[in-house]
C-alpha positions in Angstrom: -67.1 168.4 -55.0 -66.6 164.9 -56.7 -68.4 165.9 -59.8 -66.6 169.2 -60.1 -63.4 167.5 -59.8 -64.4 164.9 -62.4 -65.5 167.8 -64.7 -62.1 169.5 -64.0 -60.1 166.4 -64.8 -61.8 165.8 -68.2 -61.3 169.6 -69.1 -57.6 169.2 -68.5 -57.6 166.0 -70.5 -59.1 167.8 -73.3 -57.1 170.8 -73.2 -54.0 168.7 -72.9 -54.8 166.7 -76.1 -56.3 169.7 -78.0 -53.3 169.7 -80.4 -53.3 166.3 -81.1 -54.4 164.7 -84.5 -57.0 162.3 -85.3 -54.3 159.6 -86.0 -53.0 160.2 -82.7 -56.0 160.0 -80.9 -56.8 156.8 -82.8 -53.6 155.2 -81.8 -54.2 156.2 -78.4 -57.6 154.7 -78.5 -56.0 151.4 -79.8 -53.6 151.3 -76.9 -56.4 152.0 -74.2 -58.7 149.4 -75.9 -55.8 146.6 -75.8 -55.7 147.4 -72.1 -59.3 146.9 -71.6 -60.0 150.5 -70.7 -63.0 150.9 -72.9 -64.5 154.0 -71.4 -61.2 155.7 -72.1 -60.7 154.2 -75.6 -63.9 155.5 -76.5 -63.3 158.9 -75.6 -60.1 159.1 -77.6 -61.9 157.8 -80.9 -64.7 160.6 -80.3 -62.0 162.9 -80.0 -60.2 161.6 -83.3 -63.7 162.1 -85.0 -64.0 165.6 -83.4 -60.5 166.5 -84.9 -61.3 165.1 -88.3 -58.1 166.1 -89.9 -57.4 162.5 -91.4 -60.4 161.0 -92.9 -58.7 157.5 -92.8 -58.1 158.0 -89.1 -61.8 159.2 -88.6 -63.1 156.0 -90.4 -61.1 153.8 -88.4 -62.2 155.4 -85.2 -65.5 155.4 -86.3 -65.5 151.7 -86.8 -63.7 151.0 -83.6 -66.5 152.9 -81.7 -69.0 150.7 -83.1 -66.9 147.4 -82.0 -66.8 148.7 -78.5 -70.3 149.7 -78.6 -71.3 146.0 -79.8 -69.1 144.4 -77.2 -71.4 146.6 -74.7 -74.5 145.0 -76.4 -75.7 148.6 -77.2 -76.8 147.5 -80.6 -78.3 150.6 -81.8 -75.4 152.6 -81.1 -73.2 150.1 -82.9 -75.1 150.1 -86.0 -75.1 153.9 -86.3 -71.3 153.8 -85.8 -70.9 151.2 -88.7 -73.3 152.8 -90.9 -71.1 156.0 -90.4 -68.2 153.9 -91.5 -69.6 152.5 -94.4 -70.6 156.3 -95.6 -67.0 157.5 -95.1 -65.7 154.4 -96.8 -68.2 155.0 -99.9 -66.9 158.6 -100.0 -63.3 157.7 -99.7 -63.9 154.7 -102.1 -62.1 152.6 -99.7 -62.8 148.9 -100.9 -61.5 147.2 -97.6 -63.3 149.5 -95.0 -66.4 149.1 -97.2 -66.1 145.1 -96.9 -65.2 145.4 -93.5 -68.2 147.9 -92.5 -70.9 145.5 -94.3 -69.6 142.6 -92.6 -69.7 144.7 -89.1 -73.4 145.6 -89.9 -74.1 141.8 -90.5 -72.4 141.0 -87.0 -74.6 143.8 -85.3 -77.7 142.4 -87.0 -77.1 139.1 -85.9 -76.4 140.2 -82.6 -79.9 141.5 -82.7 -81.2 138.4 -83.7 -82.2 139.7 -87.3 -80.6 136.5 -89.4 -82.3 137.6 -92.6 -80.9 141.0 -92.4 -77.5 139.7 -91.3 -77.2 137.4 -94.1 -78.3 140.5 -96.6 -75.1 142.5 -95.3 -72.7 139.5 -95.6 -73.9 138.8 -99.0 -73.0 142.5 -100.0 -69.7 142.3 -98.2 -69.0 139.2 -100.3 -70.1 140.6 -103.6 -68.2 143.6 -103.1 -64.8 141.5 -102.3 -65.7 139.3 -105.3 -66.2 142.2 -107.8 -62.7 143.7 -106.7 -61.1 140.5 -106.6 -60.1 141.1 -102.9 -59.4 137.2 -102.3 -57.2 138.3 -98.9 -60.4 139.8 -97.5 -62.1 136.4 -97.7 -61.1 135.2 -94.5 -62.5 138.1 -92.4 -65.9 137.6 -93.9 -66.4 134.1 -95.0 -66.1 132.4 -91.6 -69.1 134.0 -90.1 -71.0 134.2 -93.4 -70.5 130.3 -93.4 -71.9 129.5 -90.2 -74.8 131.9 -90.8 -75.6 129.9 -94.0 -75.2 126.8 -92.3 -77.6 127.7 -89.7 -80.2 128.5 -92.1 -79.8 125.1 -93.9 -78.2 126.4 -96.9 -75.3 124.3 -97.1 -74.6 124.4 -100.8 -73.7 128.0 -100.6 -71.6 127.4 -97.7 -69.8 124.9 -99.6 -69.3 127.1 -102.3 -67.6 129.8 -99.9 -65.6 127.0 -98.3 -64.0 126.2 -101.8 -63.1 130.0 -102.2 -61.2 130.2 -98.8 -57.4 130.0 -99.3 -56.1 126.7 -99.6 -53.9 126.9 -96.6 -57.2 127.2 -94.5 -58.4 124.1 -95.6 -56.3 121.2 -94.4 -56.7 119.6 -91.1 -53.8 121.2 -89.2 -54.3 124.7 -90.7 -58.0 124.2 -90.0 -57.2 123.3 -86.3 -54.8 126.4 -86.0 -57.4 128.7 -87.5 -60.2 127.3 -85.0 -57.8 127.8 -82.1 -57.1 131.3 -83.1 -60.7 132.1 -83.4 -61.1 130.6 -80.2 -58.8 132.7 -78.3 -60.2 135.7 -80.0 -63.7 135.0 -78.6 -65.0 134.3 -81.9 -66.6 131.0 -81.3 -68.6 130.6 -84.3 -65.8 131.0 -86.4 -63.7 128.7 -84.2 -66.6 125.9 -84.2 -66.7 126.3 -87.9 -63.0 125.6 -88.4 -63.3 122.7 -86.0 -65.8 121.4 -87.8 -64.3 121.7 -91.1 -61.2 119.9 -89.5 -63.6 117.0 -88.7 -63.9 116.7 -92.3 -60.2 116.1 -93.1 -58.1 113.1 -93.3 -55.7 114.0 -90.6 -56.9 112.0 -87.7 -54.8 113.5 -84.9 -56.0 117.0 -86.1 -59.7 115.5 -86.2 -59.3 114.2 -82.5 -57.9 117.5 -81.4 -60.9 119.3 -83.1 -63.3 117.1 -81.5 -61.8 117.9 -78.1 -61.8 121.5 -78.6 -65.5 121.2 -79.9 -66.4 119.4 -76.6 -64.7 122.2 -74.4 -66.7 125.0 -76.3 -70.0 123.1 -75.8 -69.2 122.8 -72.0 -68.6 126.5 -71.6 -71.9 126.9 -73.3 -73.4 124.4 -71.0 -74.4 122.2 -73.9 -73.6 119.1 -72.2 -75.1 116.6 -74.5 -73.3 118.2 -77.4 -70.0 117.9 -75.2 -70.5 114.5 -74.3 -71.1 113.5 -78.1 -67.8 115.4 -79.1 -65.8 113.5 -76.3 -67.1 110.4 -77.6 -66.1 111.3 -81.0 -62.7 112.3 -79.7 -62.4 108.9 -78.1 -63.2 107.0 -81.2 -60.6 108.8 -83.3 -58.1 108.2 -80.7 -58.9 104.6 -81.4 -58.9 105.0 -85.3 -55.2 106.6 -84.5 -54.3 103.4 -82.5 -55.4 101.1 -85.3 -53.6 103.3 -87.8 -50.4 103.2 -85.9 -50.7 99.4 -85.4 -50.9 99.1 -89.2 -48.1 101.1 -89.7 -46.2 99.1 -87.1 -47.1 95.9 -88.6 -45.8 96.9 -92.1 -42.7 98.1 -90.6 -42.1 94.9 -88.7 -43.0 93.0 -92.1 -40.5 94.9 -94.2 -37.9 94.2 -91.8 -38.4 90.8 -90.7 -35.2 89.7 -91.7 -33.6 92.1 -88.9 -34.2 90.6 -85.8 -32.9 93.7 -83.8 -35.1 96.1 -85.5 -38.0 94.0 -85.0 -37.4 93.7 -81.3 -37.1 97.8 -81.3 -40.3 97.9 -83.2 -42.0 95.6 -80.8 -40.9 97.7 -77.8 -42.2 100.7 -79.8 -45.5 99.0 -80.2 -45.9 98.4 -76.6 -45.1 102.1 -75.8 -47.8 103.1 -78.2 -50.2 100.5 -77.2 -49.5 101.7 -73.6 -50.0 105.6 -74.3 -53.0 104.9 -76.4 -54.6 102.8 -73.4 -53.9 105.5 -71.3 -55.3 108.1 -73.7 -58.6 105.9 -73.8 -58.6 105.8 -70.1 -58.1 109.4 -69.6 -61.0 110.1 -72.4 -63.4 107.6 -70.5 -62.7 109.3 -67.2 -63.1 112.6 -68.7 -66.5 111.6 -70.2 -67.6 110.1 -66.7 -66.6 113.3 -64.9 -68.3 115.3 -67.3 -71.4 113.4 -67.1 -71.0 113.5 -63.2 -70.6 117.3 -63.4 -73.6 117.6 -65.5 -75.7 115.9 -62.7 -74.1 117.8 -60.0 -74.7 121.1 -61.6 -78.2 120.2 -62.3 -78.8 119.3 -58.5 -76.9 122.4 -57.4 -78.9 124.6 -59.8 -82.2 123.2 -58.6 -81.4 123.6 -55.0 -80.3 127.2 -55.5 -83.5 127.9 -57.3 -85.7 126.4 -54.6 -83.6 128.2 -52.1 -84.2 131.6 -53.8 -87.7 131.1 -54.2 -88.2 130.1 -50.7 -86.5 133.2 -49.4 -88.6 135.4 -51.8 -91.7 133.8 -50.3 -90.4 134.4 -46.9 -89.6 138.1 -47.7 -93.2 138.2 -49.2 -94.9 136.9 -46.1 -92.8 139.4 -44.1 -93.6 142.4 -46.3 -97.5 141.8 -46.2 -97.4 141.3 -42.4 -95.3 144.7 -42.0 -97.7 146.6 -44.4 -100.8 145.4 -42.7 -99.9 146.5 -39.4 -99.5 150.3 -40.8 -102.1 152.9 -40.6 -101.8 153.3 -44.2 -103.2 150.1 -44.9 -106.0 150.5 -42.4 -107.0 153.9 -44.0 -107.0 152.4 -47.5 -109.5 149.7 -46.6 -111.7 152.3 -44.8 -111.4 155.2 -47.5 -111.3 152.4 -50.5 -109.3 155.0 -52.5 -105.7 156.3 -52.4 -104.5 159.8 -52.8 -101.4 160.9 -54.5 -99.6 161.5 -51.1 -100.7 158.0 -50.1 -99.4 156.5 -53.5 -96.1 157.9 -52.7 -96.1 156.5 -49.4 -96.9 153.1 -50.9 -93.7 153.7 -53.4 -91.5 154.5 -50.7 -92.5 151.7 -48.5 -92.1 149.1 -51.3 -88.6 150.3 -52.3 -87.3 150.3 -48.8 -89.1 146.9 -47.7 -88.3 144.7 -50.9 -84.9 146.5 -52.1 -86.1 148.8 -54.6 -89.4 147.0 -56.0 -90.8 149.8 -57.8 -87.5 151.0 -59.1 -86.4 148.0 -60.7 -89.9 147.0 -62.0 -89.4 150.6 -63.8 -86.1 149.9 -64.9 -86.6 146.4 -66.4 -90.0 147.1 -67.8 -89.9 150.7 -68.8 -93.1 150.3 -71.2 -95.4 150.2 -68.1 -97.8 152.9 -67.7 -98.4 154.7 -64.5 -102.0 153.0 -63.8 -100.2 149.7 -64.6 -97.6 150.5 -62.3 -100.2 151.2 -59.4 -101.8 148.0 -60.0 -98.5 146.0 -59.9 -98.0 147.8 -56.4 -101.3 146.7 -55.0 -100.6 143.2 -56.3 -97.4 143.2 -54.7 -99.1 144.2 -51.5 -101.8 141.3 -52.2 -105.0 143.5 -52.6 -108.0 141.5 -54.0 -108.8 141.9 -57.4 -112.1 143.4 -56.0 -110.2 145.7 -53.7 -108.0 147.0 -56.9 -111.0 147.5 -58.9 -112.7 149.6 -56.2 -109.6 151.9 -55.7 -108.9 152.6 -59.0 -113.0 152.9 -60.0 -112.6 150.1 -62.4 -114.8 147.1 -62.9 -113.4 143.6 -61.6 -113.3 142.3 -65.3 -111.4 145.5 -66.4 -108.8 144.7 -63.8 -108.3 141.4 -64.8 -108.0 142.1 -68.4 -105.3 144.9 -67.7 -103.4 142.3 -65.7 -103.3 139.8 -68.7 -102.4 142.5 -71.1 -99.7 143.8 -68.7 -98.2 140.2 -68.4 -98.2 139.9 -72.3 -96.3 143.4 -72.4 -93.5 142.5 -69.8 -92.9 138.9 -71.0 -94.2 139.1 -74.9 -96.4 136.1 -74.5 -99.7 135.3 -73.3 -100.4 134.5 -69.5 -103.0 134.6 -67.0 -103.9 137.0 -64.3 -102.7 134.7 -61.7 -99.1 134.3 -63.4 -98.6 138.0 -63.3 -99.5 137.7 -59.5 -97.0 134.9 -58.6 -94.4 136.9 -60.6 -94.9 140.1 -58.7 -94.8 138.4 -55.4 -91.5 136.9 -56.0 -89.9 140.0 -57.7 -87.1 140.7 -57.1 -85.9 137.1 -55.9 -82.8 137.9 -54.9 -81.4 141.0 -52.9 -79.3 143.3 -55.3 -81.0 142.2 -58.3 
């Protein structure tokens, strides 16, 4: 009944929106996406594509479908949408959308860890906007492109692109504002780029703020060493600001040496500044101390949780083996030295019930496992010996050993021993509900 009601509801929504244009569906999708209602937003974008009465609206809807798919880490689907957006943009000769489509394809490849292909797409986007003289689009392409180039050690090319950015994005305060903007948008790569650019400027206060933000980003990414280094750099910049203020105050006192009242006022100001600076230094020192303490505490907590998880998994494994060996199925398998199809089904059901879905989860996480390989995994989970498995499956012991090694490599994409596969399967899944 619930499924029928859902289908009726969907049909009613489609019927109600049947007369809407592509532009209306697109605007509705944007509104829903802004409310984090992704599924409904995707439905509206798909309706905009289906209506197809406005090419511009369809092109934008396809692009938004790609962004939503990318946010859901569905890279193949996102790439298909971005390629459709590119084709529509080429057909319409829409330069802006062509540039953005190439950039989005580059982002998609970067998420898929295909750096070389990602650089190729960003280079195409750069060529398009350069040929058309569309300088206003540089700020939407260059930050991520520059980050990629820097990651590949291509500093000269990155610097060339930096020089091509609009001037109002290159000063200390403006770089700081740009970095904060990208950080708020969740574009951490671009934010880090601008904060690092800010560290290269002459504005000490902006540099100190940039170092602080970089430390926070590194902390969120659990890169504690980098967070600590940026915190130290922030403290050093605060010291520089203090020295700069002191120098300025000294010059001011010297220039007003004949005005006693002004000298006293400046001295009072100096004391306030010195006090504030001292407080800032103390706060930074305390922050560094607490960061280090938190790192140590988190490491201890993670290790404790890991050991507890492994211990629970081992206890569950021991209970599983004890339960299975008390069943008639186990004794029959030992006597017959073979397993019928009905008995395999009993084993699958037993494992799924007693281990919170061992077979189902193993199939979900490693869909490339073949049926016979899955049988070997089930027998290893039940701690049958290599000889017993070979007898049951009518194989040699060496063949079973080789199969286990190949299975480990298939599952983890690296070489491993047969015993390593045993250890993994006996503890899988480690936590209930995994």
